N, C-alpha and C positions, 0 to 999 in steps of 0.2 A: 383405619379399618373400622367398619361398622359391626358391632356385636349383634347377634340375632335375638335380641330381647323381644322385639316386636312380634316376631313370628311365634315365639314360645307363648306369648300372651294370647295371641289369636287362637292357638291350638288349645290352650287351657280354657279359654272362654267358650269355644265350640264344644269341647267335651263337657263343660259344665251345663250348657244348654241341653245337650243330649241326655245327660244324667237327670236333669229336671223333667224333661219330657218322658223319660223312661219311668221315673218315680210316679208321675201322674197316671201313666198307663200301665202300672205294675200288674194289676189283676189280669188285664187282657194279655200282656206279655207272658205272665206265668202260665195261663191256660194254653197259649200257643206253644210255649217251651215244653210243657208236659206232653204234648202230642207225640214227640219223639225226643226224649231227653238225651239220648246218646248222640244223635246227629246234630241236634241243636247245641249241645254242650261242646262238640267239636268245633262248630262254627264260632261260638263265643270265644273259645280258647284261641283260635286263629286270629280273631279280632283283637284280643288283648295282646297277643304277641306282635301283631302289626302296629298297634298303638305304641307299645314300648319301643319297637324298632325305629319308628319315625321320630320319637323324642330323642333317642340315642343319635340319630343322624343329625339333628340340630345341635345337640349338646356337644358332639365331637368337633364342632367348628370353633368352640371357645378356646381350646388349647392352641389351635392353629392361628387364630387371630392374636392371641397373647404372644406367640412366638414371633410373628411378623412385627408386632409393635416393639418387642424387645430388640429384635434385630435392627430395625430402623433407628432406634435410640443408640444402639451400640456402635453404629457407624460414626457418630459424632461425639460420643461420650465414652471415655475410658472406663468409668465406673459402671455404666450400663453394659459395657462389653464384658466385664467380669460376671455380672449377673446373668447375661445371656449365655455365657459359656457354661454356667452351672445349671441352666434350665434344661428340662427334658427335651429330647429330640421329638419333632412332630412326626405324625404318621402320614397324614395326607400330603404334607409338604416335604416328605423325606428326600425326594430327588433334589429339591432346591437346597435343603440343608446340607446335602453332600456336595453340591456344586460350590456353594459360597464358602464353606469351611470357616476359617478364622481370618478372612481378609478384612483389612481395615477400610477398604473401599470396594464398592459393589457396582459393577457395570456389566451389561449384557449386550450381545449383538442381537440383531433381529432374528437370526436363525436360532440362537440359543433361547431367546424369549418364546418363540413360537413352539419349539420343542418342549420347553418347560410347561407352557400352558396346555399343550396337547396332552401331556402326561397327567396333569392334574384333572383335566376334563374327563379323561378316560377313567380315572379313579372315581370321580363323582358319578359318572354313568354306571359304573359297576355297583356302587352303593344304592343307586336308584332301582336297579333291576329286582332286588329282593322285595322292596316295597310294592313294586308293580305286580310281582308274582303273588304276593299275599292278597292283593285286590282281586286278581283273577281266580285265586284259589277259593275265596269267599263266594264269588259268583258261581264257580263250578260246584261247590258244595250245596249251594242253594238249588241249582238245577238238578243235581244228583238226588237231593231229597224230593224235589218235585216229581221227577220221573219214577223214583222209588215209590212214592205215595200213589201216583197214578197207576203204576203196575199193580200195586196192592188193591187199589180200588176196582180196577177192571177185573182182576182175578176174583175178588169177593163178589162182585155183581154177577159174574158168570156162575159162581157157585150158588148164589141165591136163586138165580133163574133156573138152574139145573135141578135144585131141590124143591122148587115151588110146585105144588100140585093142588088143583082145585076140583078134582074129581071126587064127588060125594063127601066132601069134608065140611067141617064147620067153618063159617066165614070168620068167626072170632079167632079160632085157632090158626087159620090161614094168615090172618092179619098179624097175629103175635109172632108167628114164624117169620113173616116178612120183615117185621120190625127188628127182630133179633138178627136176621140176616143182613140188614142194612147197616148195622153198627160197624162191621168191619170195613165197608167202603167209606163210611164217614171218618173212621180212624185214618184210612189211607189218604183221604182228602185233607185231613188235618195235618198229617205229616208233610204233604206236598206244599200246602200253603204256608205252614209255619217255617219250613226250611227256606222257602223262597223269601219269606218276610225277613228272617234273620240274615240270610245271605246277602240280599240286596241292601238292607240297612247297614250291615257291616261294611260292604263295599263302598257305600256312600260316605261313611265315617272315615274309612281309611283313604278314600279319594281326596277328601278335604285335607287331612293331615299330610298326605303325600304332596299335595299342592303347596302347602306352606313350607314343608321341608325342601322342596325343589326351589321355591323362591328364596329361601335362606341360603341355599348353596349357590344359586345363581348370583345373589347379591355379593356373597363372599368371592366368587370367581371374578365378578366385574370389578370389585374393589382391588383385588390382587392384580388384575390386568392393568388398571389405571395406575397403580403404584409402579409396576414393572415398566410401564411405558415412560415413566420419568427417569429411570436409570438405564434405559436402553440406548446404546450408541448406534446411530444411523450411519449407513455407508454414504460416501460422498457422491456416488452415482457414476464415477468414472469407469468402474468395472461392474457390469450388470450381474451381480450375484443373485438377485431376486427376479431377474427378467428372463428373457428367452435364452440368453447365453449363460451357460453355467460356468462357474469359476472352479478350476482344479482345487483339490483339497489342500495341496501343499501351498498354493498361492493364498488361499483363505487363511491357513494357519500362519503363514508368514505375515500377512496383514494384521492378524490378531496379535502376534508377538510384537510387531512394530508399534501398534497402538498401545500395548502394555508398556513397552519401553519408553514411549513418549510420555505416558502418564507418570512413570517412575521418574523420568527426567524433570517433569513439571513439579512433582513433589520435592525433588532434590533442590531445584531452584527456589521453591517456596521456603524450604528450610534454610537455604543460604541467605535469602532475603531477611528472614527472621533473625538469623545470626548477625547479619550486618546491622540490623536495627538495634539489636542488643549491644553490639560493640559501640555503636554511636551513642547509646545511652550511657555506657560505661565511660566513654571518652568525655562526655559532658560532665559526668560526676567527677572524673579526674581533674578536668579543667577547673571545676568549682573548688576542689580541694587544693589545687595549686594556687589558685587565687587567694584562698584563705591562708595558706602557708606564706605567701608573699606579703600579705598584710601583717602576719605575725612577725616575719623577719624585719619588716619596716619598723614595727613597734620596738623590736629589740634593738635595732640600729639607733632609734631615737633615744632609748634608754642608755645605750652605751655612749652616745654623744653627750647626753646630759651628765652621765657619770664622769666623762672626761673633763667636761667644763667644770664640774664640781671639784675634781682633783686639781685642776688648774687654779681655781679660786682658793682652795685650801693650801696650796703651796706657799704663797706669801705669808699666810697666817702662821703656818708651821715655822717658816723661817724667822718670823718676828718672835715667836715663842722660844725658838732655839737661841736667838740673840739675847732675849730678855733673861733667859736662864743660863748665862755663860758660866757662872761659877757654881761650885758645889754648895756655897753658902746660900745663894739665892736660887736654889733648885725649884722645880715645879712641885706643887703639892700633890698629895695622893689622889685627890678627886680629879685633877687635870690629867694625871697619868692614866687613871681609869677610863676617862672619856677618850683619850687618844688611843688607848688599847682597844676599846670597843669600836671606835671608828675604823681602826685598821682591820679588825676582824670583820666588820660589816662590809668594808670595801673588798676584802679578799673573798668573802662568801658571794657577794654580788658578781664578782668577776668569774668565779667558778660556775654560778648558775647560768650566766650568759654563755659561757663556753659549752656547758651541757645542753642548753636549749638550742644552740647553734648546731651541735652534733646531732641532736634528736631531729631537728628540722631537715638536716641533710639526709639522715637515714630514711625519713618518711618520703622525701622527694625521690630517693633512689627506689624505694619500694613501689611507689606509684608509677614510676617510669618503667620498672620491670613488668608490672601488671598490664600497662598499656601495650608493651611489646608482645606479651603473651597473647593478649586479645587480638592484636593485629595479625599475629602468626596463625592463630586458630581460624580467624575469618578468611585468611588467605588460603589455608588448607581446605576449608569448606568450599570455597569458590573453585578450587582446582579439582575437587572430587566430581566425577561424571555422574 
């Protein structure tokens, strides 16, 4: 979505140019304003209200654009979905916010998209009516001042003509009376032209600001329409719901429900495929662990074989030692007894360690087999789920 920065910059630059021109013509504008301060002040007040309203019309698009961006991110990101749930509800897009709710996927039919866009377009048109009314109000106030001043001028001129008398009078006094009598018509002309000046100038300023605000709203509407077109589900054309033949409401509702069920089934199948991929990964890991355990068992078998061979080799030596020490007089010394005792202890400990390692390996293999059975059962239940 495009944010309306460009249009705000244009409006600010235009108002800056108008302010510079007004500062350069300050004395002339001051004299024109003082011709009728009440009416001209009303025109300037309406102008300021119209300027503020047009800026508000552009500024109100920022929360709407932010909401749309957060909603688009929340469709694919769970963290963004939490932030979107905490964000404020939009005003211009309130119908859309109500329609989508907390759905993790967002699709529209062509009828729903058209209804949604029509509602947003009507809201935008309603907001433009006030700006157009302020432009017309400025023109009306300018014309009102013009006719008011002209009426005052005509009335003053008629009074001057009615009171003017040249019978036996001094020409200087007559000219002074005429001069004083023409001051009122001049004031009326000043009111007429000054109000027209301020009214038309104000309508020109508001016209440009209204143009920029309308362009910003149209750009927002076009971007929204382009995005909604990407999430709109088109009909297959078998039933002419948009053509000359109208589809009954229940048939359309049935089609919508069927399409929703197909989407749910597609998501379920996708989750089942992901579960199968996960099970395959676990099976590969279990295979690697079984291979490691097999290598470990082979190593233990080799150690046991080596221990057995060592015992076989020690048996003749022990027999010779027993034969050599047949009598009590020629018994084995203490060092030999200690060595034999240590050898017996080491052999017994090695046999116990081999037995414990074999039991541990057997327990690990049983645990891995149970894990594989559970994973296969879970994958089977996911596949059977509709």
